[in-house]
Structures are given as structure tokens and as C-alpha cells.
Steps between C-alpha positions, in 0.01 A plus 500: 500500500115479464267793553355349812846449651589859437179632645535286816866616530380851492228439743740340743731813465205729585400290794858498629512872469163558677651319794737802536227766433422765753120491507438622855362829395239361251210541727584869560530539126164334450336721768652821348376415152154420631461837660674720250297751307691407178764238434767591247724230379843545327789309371718498194543239223352152575441606859253765368318232306456304821402808698238578220345149547465585871343848428242302293418273796464798736259656256297180474483511884342841471805698614615808327825383345735662249809410305752792522572657173169422331319813359198432728692485810404789730731694744598317817459652835426447870294198563633325190766224487775434257607118475830506320667188376869484392712179508829702562311765716723752305299564180537876469161572365329292773712663769416852364129415487510370853665818624238712321215297651628547844550862446134521393397345831427147368607186679773293349518117499748297302595159367870442428776253538706695745415670833822703457403643160366844451145372468535260797612784719237755377200275514297405806391231494737328260480141391822332394500238227867384466556403142785572276437816301643612164724738702678261724850421382682177591191332653476132415290447194161327565269342254307827429650780284586844623225635741245219434537363856387824651220566241360158541519519881333839490215349300452221737525739804246745354262219421512388864450863599200511272345193671575665845329826384199309367450362862549845640266675256234219490560450130421175320595374155140595399517862630830542333367356169243760503755759484722329237547690179212450262631696200764262395 
């Protein structure tokens, strides 16, 4: 199979899965991010990498954004928001962090593949991206390995959320470029 055929097959799979996504709460998520004092993002593994890309975009829009676990991340508290991502919704470190954030008075929003998961039940709002994750046993194998479906859907969703936030915050590509890292 040619590279283009594999890519289009993967895109078809993601398009199919987005048809079953629960995105109704995305406007509420955007509103909460826009008005939060600080936005803390968290995930584990490849999900963490996607979440870090979103934190970068938030910073470029002029928001105070932090990646949980970095040495420069301050304490979370009232007025702040934790956006947690977990394909399974059961990643122990992510759930513990979500509970700690709530105990500190921060709002909790989540992106996961199951509303019935621990993260899906804790977070409000929660966006549900129904992709196979590395933890689902017996699910029919799709073209993408392990949790790639969720991670790629997460990236596409967070990029769409970035576009929505750009409108809300009156940001343009130029205003964001002005805040882009210049010590690379």
C-alpha cells in the first residue's frame, strides 16, 4: 500500500470517529479557558505531547498556560482551570492530578474517550473523543496503532478549539506570531 493510501485510510478512520464524538460542551470549554486566571494542561505519554502543543498555542494567544509537571509550573488554585486529557480516562497520574486541582479550588475540564471513565465523570465540561485506546481489550483493530486514534483526534480537536479561542480573544495569526518563541 502506498503512503498516500495509508494516510487517506487513517483520515477516513478519524473522520468516521469524529462522527460519534460528543462535542456539545466545547463552547463551554472555550468560555472557561478564556476566562480562567491560569490554564494548566495535563496528560501522560503521547497525550501529554499533544497537550503541550495546546499549551503553546494558549501562550501565543496571551493566556497564562502551564504544562503540569514542568519545574516552572506554579501552584494551581481558585480561578484556575485544569484541562486534563486521557484516552482511557483512567490514567492514575492524570486522575490524581485532577482530584488535587479540584481540592485546590480549580475548575476541571477533560477530554477522554469515555464519559463513564473516572475523568469523564469528574470533569465538567468533558469532551468525548471515541477512539480506541491502548487499554481497550478486544476492540476491533483499526488502521492506527494503540492510542493513536485518540491522540490524533485530540490534536485536531484542540486545534479547532484554538481557532475558536482566537475568535473569542480577538487574536490573529500576527498577534500570535508576536508571542511565538524567539529563542529557538
